[in-house]
N, C-alpha and C positions, 0 to 999 in steps of 0.2 A: 485580592489585593495584587497590584502590579508592582514587582520589585525592580524590574529593569525593562527598558524598551529602547530599541534603536532599529530603524529600518527605512529604506526607500528603494525605489526601482533602480537607482544609479549607485547605491552603496556597494562597496566591496570589502567585506569584513575578512581580515586575515586571522590566523590562529591566535596571535597575541591580543587582538581586539576582542575575540570571542572569550578568551581567558579572562581578560580584564572585566568584561561585562558580567560573566558568571560570578567572579569573585566579589564584585560589587553587590550582587544580589545575595550571595551567601553570607556576606558580612552583615547584611540587614537581618538575616534569619537568626544570627547569634550562634553560640556554641551548640554542638550536637553530640550526643552520646553514641548513637548508633544509626547509621545511614544505609539505605538501600537505593541503588541506582537501577532504573529500568530504561535502558536504551533500546532502540530497534535492533534487529539482527543484521546480518551482512547484506540482505536484500535492500537495505536502505543506506548503503555505504556512502553515497554522495551527501547525505544529510548533515554531515559534520558531527553527528551524535557520538561517534567513536572518540573524537578528540575531546568533546565536552565531558564525556564520561571519564576519560583519563585525567582531565583537569580537575574534576570533582574529587577523584581519588588523591591527586596531589594536594588538594586543599585540605581534605579531611584526614588523610593518612589512615591509620588503623581504625578510625571510627567508621570508615566506609567498609562494611564487613561483607557485603553481598552485591553482586551485579547479576540481574535477572534479565537477559535479553528477551524482548517481547516477541517471542517466536510465533504465537498463535498456533497455526497448524503447520508451520514450517519445521524443517529438520534442524536439530541442534547445530551450532556453529562448529567448524573444524578448528583445530589448533592453529592452522595457518590463517584462517579467517579472523580468529580472535587476535592474533598478533598484528595482522594488517590493519584491522579496524581500531583496536584499542591501544596499540603502541606498547608503552611500558607498564600498563596495568597488569598486575599479577594474574595469570590465567586461573590461579586457584580460587579467585573471587567469583568466577563465572558459575552460575547455576542454570541448569537446563530446565525449561518449562515443559511439563508433560500435561497437555491439555485434556488427557483422558483420566489421569489419576491424581494430579496435584492440586485440585481446585476445591474451593468451598463456595457455597451459595449464600450470599448475604441477604437475599430477599427476592421478591418477584414484582416486576412492573405489572400492574393489573391488565387483564385482557381487554377490558373496556378502554383503557388508555391506549394500548397498542392499536386497537381498532380505530380509535379516534384519530391518532396521528398518521396512520397509514391510509386514512380515508376509506376504511372498510376492506382494504386488500387482505388483511389477516386479522385474526381476533384471538390469538393465543396469549397467555401470560408469558412474559420474558424473564428468564432467570438472570439475576445479577451475580456473575461468577468471577472470581479472581483466584490467582495462585494463593495457596494457604500461607505462603511465606509472608505475604503482605500483612496478614492478620496475626499470625503466630510469631512473627519475627521480633516483635516488641521494638519496632523502629520509632525514633522520634522525628525522622525525616525520610520521605520517599521522593526521590527525584525522578520524575517521568520525563525522559529526554527524547526529542524527536523532531521531525520535519512536518510542517503543515503544507500540504500539496493536494491538488484535486485527486479525488478517490472515487472508485466505482461503487463501493458498498455504502459509504457513509456521506459522500458528497465532497468533504474535505478531510483529509487524513489527520490523525493524531489527536492531541488533547486527551480526553478520557477514553477514546478508542484504544489508545496504547495500553490502558489498564484492562478494560472489559473485553477486548478481543485479544490484544497482545499477550495478556496473562489469563485469558478466559478459558472456559471449559467447553466441552463438546456441545451441550445444548445451547448455551449462550451464544457461541460463535455460529452454530448452524442456523439458529432462528434469526439472529440479527442479519446475517447474510440474506436470508430468504425474505425478510421484511423489505429490504432494499430492492431485491429482484422483483418481488410481487408488486411493489409500488411503482417501479419503473426507474431503471438506472439512468436513463437519459433525462429524467426530470430532476435528478439529484446531483449529478456530477458538476462540480464547480460551485455548489451552494453550501454555505455554512449551516443553514437551518433546514434540516431534512427530518423525515420520520425517524430514521435510525439515530441521528444525533440527539433528537428529543428523548429517545429511550435512554441513551447514555447520560444525558443531563438529568433526567428523572432519577436514574440510579445513583448519580453522584450526590444529588440533593437528599434523597431519602434513605440511602443505604450505605454510602461510603464517606459520609461527612466526618467520621471518626478517624479516617486514615489521613496521616499528615503529608498529603501529596502536594508537591510544588512542581509545576510544569515548566520545562525548559524547551522552548520552541524555536526552531530555525525556519527561515524561508530561503530556499536555494533554487536557482534556476540557471538555464543555459543562456549565455549571452551570444546571440546569433552574429554579433559583429566580429567576434574573434573565436567563436566556437568553444569557449571555456565556461566551466561551471563556476558561478559566482554566488557567494553567500550574501543575501540582500537584507537579512534582518535577524534579530535575536530578541525574543520576548520571554520574560520569566515572571511567573505569577502563580497564584493558587486558586483562581476562579475563572469563570467564562471569559472575562475581559482579555486575558492573555491569549486565548484562542481566537477571539473575535478580531483582535488587532492583527494577529499573524495571518488569519484567513483573508482579511481584506487586502493585505499586501501580496499574499500568494496568488490571489486572483489576478493581480496586475502582472506579477512576475511569471507565473506558470501557465496562464491561459492565453491562447492565441485565437482571436476571432478572425475568420477568413471571409472574404467578400464573395468567394465562389466555391462551390463544392469541388472536391478533389477527385480526379479520375483515377489516378494511380498513386498509391502511397507505398514507400519502401521503408521498412523499420529494421534497424539493426539491434540485436540483443547481445550485449556484452557477455562473453563467455564466463567471466568471473562472477556475474550476477544472476544470469538467467539460464537455468538448466531444466526448467519444467514449463509446460503450458499454464500451470497454475499461476506462475509469475509472468511468463512470457505473453500471456493473453492481455497484458496491459497494452500491448500493441493494438489490440482490438478495442478494448474499453475506451482508451484515451483518444482514439481516432474516429470512432463510429459516427460521431455527430458531424464529422468533416467530410466523410467519403460519400460520393454521389451514388445514386441508385444505378446499379450496373457497373460500379467502379471495382477497383482491384486493390487488395492489400497484400503485399509481399513481405514476409517476415524472414529475415536472414538470422538463423539461430544456430551458430556453430557448435554450441555446447548442449543442445537439446537432447536429453536422455530419458525423460519421463514426462508423464502428464501431471500427476499429482505428487507432491513431495511426501505426503502421507500415503502409506501403502494402501489403505482401504479406499481413500479418495481416488488414488490412481486406478484401482480396480474398477470403481464405479464409472469413472470417465471412460475407460476402455469399453465397458459394457454398454453404456447408454449414449455416449458421444455428444457432440455439439450440433444437435439437429433442430434447435429452435424452441421457443417457449411452448407451443402446443404439444410437441412431442415430449418435452421434459415434464410438463404438468400431467400428461397422460401416463407417463412412466411412473411418476410419483403416486398417482392414484391407484396404480396396479401393482406396485412393488414396495413392500414394507421397508426393504433395505435402503431405498432412496428416500422414502419419507423420513427415515430415521437419520438421514445425513443431509439435512437441508442446505448446508453450505456447499456441498457438492452439486446439489440440484440448482442452486443459485448460480454457481460457477458455470454450469452447462448452459444456462440461459444467457449469462453475460458473454460467453465465448462464441455465441452464434450471431451471425449478421442477420438472422431471420430471412435469409435468402436475398437480401437487398444488395449485397456486394460479395465478391469472391474473396476467400482467404487462402493464401498459399504459404505453407510453411516450408522452409529450406533448412533442414538440420544438417549438421556435419556428417561425415562418412566414417567415423570411428566405430569400433566394435560396440561401444556403449550408446551410441546415438540411436534415436528412434528411426525406424525404417520407413520406406515408402508405404508399405502395407499398413503399418501402424498409424501413420499420419492419415491416410485415406480412410481407415476404418472408423475414425471418430468424426468424419465429415469435412475435413480440410482437404485442400488440394496439396499435392507434393511438388516441390520445385528442386531441381538439381542445383545444389549450392555452388558448384564450380561454374556452371553455365550462368547462373544468375549474377554471381559476383564479377564475372567478366564484363557483363553489361552494366551492372549497378555496383560499382566498387566502393565500399564504405570508406576507403582511404582517400578517395577522390571527391566524394559527394560532400556537399555542405548542407547543414540543416536548413530546411525550407525548400523553395522551388529550385529545381535544376533542369536544364535543358540538355538532353543527350545528343550525341553526335548525329543521330538520325532525325533530330528535331522533336523527339518525344519529350513532353514535359512531365516530370514526376515531382512528388513532394517527399523529402527525405527527413527521417527522424532518427537521431543517433542514440537516444535513450528515452523510451516512452514513459518511464517512471517519473520524469522531471516535468511533465506538462499535460495539458489538455488542449485539444484542437477541436474547433467547431465551425461549421458554416453558419453565417449570421442568421439565416432564416430557420435553422433547425434548433438552435439553442433556446431553451425555455428560461426566460428571466423570472 
C-alpha cells in the first residue's frame, strides 16, 4: 500500500515539506507502541534520510526506541557523523550493526531460483539474513528509510536492499554481491528489475512478510543548472509499488545519457564521505558505461586512507587487487579465503576497467593517506593530487563538460554517488 507520494524532475522539497509528507503517512498508520528506524549511514548523507529519521523520532517520541543504521559492511558511525546526520536525535538510540555476529537467517532462496534469475551465472542458495533486532525487538513498526538511486550491485539502490544488505550478514551480503558481478554489472545499473532485486523480492514475499516494514524513499539529485543537490521526490509505502515509483523518478533525475563516449572524466570524492576505495570506486562503477575505450578516469580523493572499510576486505583487496574479471575468478578458484568472501571478489571485479580505460587515483598526502606504492600495488595509476588539482581544480569546475585553458575537454563529476552516466550505445535497455 502506498501511504504518500510526491515527485517530479522539477520539484524541490524542503525540510518542512518532507516532514509534512512523512507525518501524513505516519498518521495513516495509526498509533504505534514500539518503533525501529533503519536509515542509511553517513555514506548516504545527501539522501535526506538523517532528517527524516529525526522527524520520525519527533513524531513518535519515546516509542521510537532504536535506530539501526544500515551499515552493511561499513564501519560504525562516529559521534560527529551521528550528530551531523541526525541532528537532535539522541545518540543513545543508535545501534551498531555487526554483519558477522548480529544476524539471523530467516530462510533460503532456492538455488534453482537463483540460477533462473541470474540466467545460469550462479546456482547457489541465497540466505535471507537480517539483524536479529528486527525479529527479536518486538516492534510493531519498522521504518526503512533511504534514497533510491542507480546502484552497481542491485541496479537501483534501497527498498528491501536496505534490509537484506544494510542489516544483512556475511553470507547474504557476499553472495548477493557476487550474483550481480557474475551476471554483469553493466546489464543491471539503472534497472529496477534485476537478478539481485528479484532475490530480495523473493525474500520479502516468502520470509519477511511478518516484519512490519514501511519504506520511506527519497529521490535526490544534482541540479546542473545551479550545482545544488535537490530533493525531487518522497514515496512512503509497504510494498513494491513504493520502490517502483521512486525508481522511475530516480532514473529521470539521476541518470545522464550521453551522445558521445567520454575521453577524460575527473571525479571528486568529498573527504567527509569517501575514505576508502570500497566507497570511492563509485567513481568507476557509475562512469564505466560513459568512458571511451582508451579513455581516462582521474579520481581526486583527498581523504583516501584505506581500500576496504572492513579490515578483512581491506586485506583481500591489497592481496588480490583490481586486475579484472579473469584474474579475480582465477584467484577465487585457487584461494579459499576469496571464495569465502564473495563480496570482496565482486568488488574487485567492479573496480576494474577490464583494461578498457585507465584509472588514476590521487589521494591526499597526509600520514593516514594511501601511498603511491599502495595505490599502484592494486592495479591503479597514481596521480599527484597537488599537480592534478592545479590543472583540474574542483572549486572551479562545473558538473558536466568543461574546456580547460589549453583546449582540453573533460567531464567533471562532483559526487559519483548521486548519479549514473552512460554513452547511448553502451547502455543496455
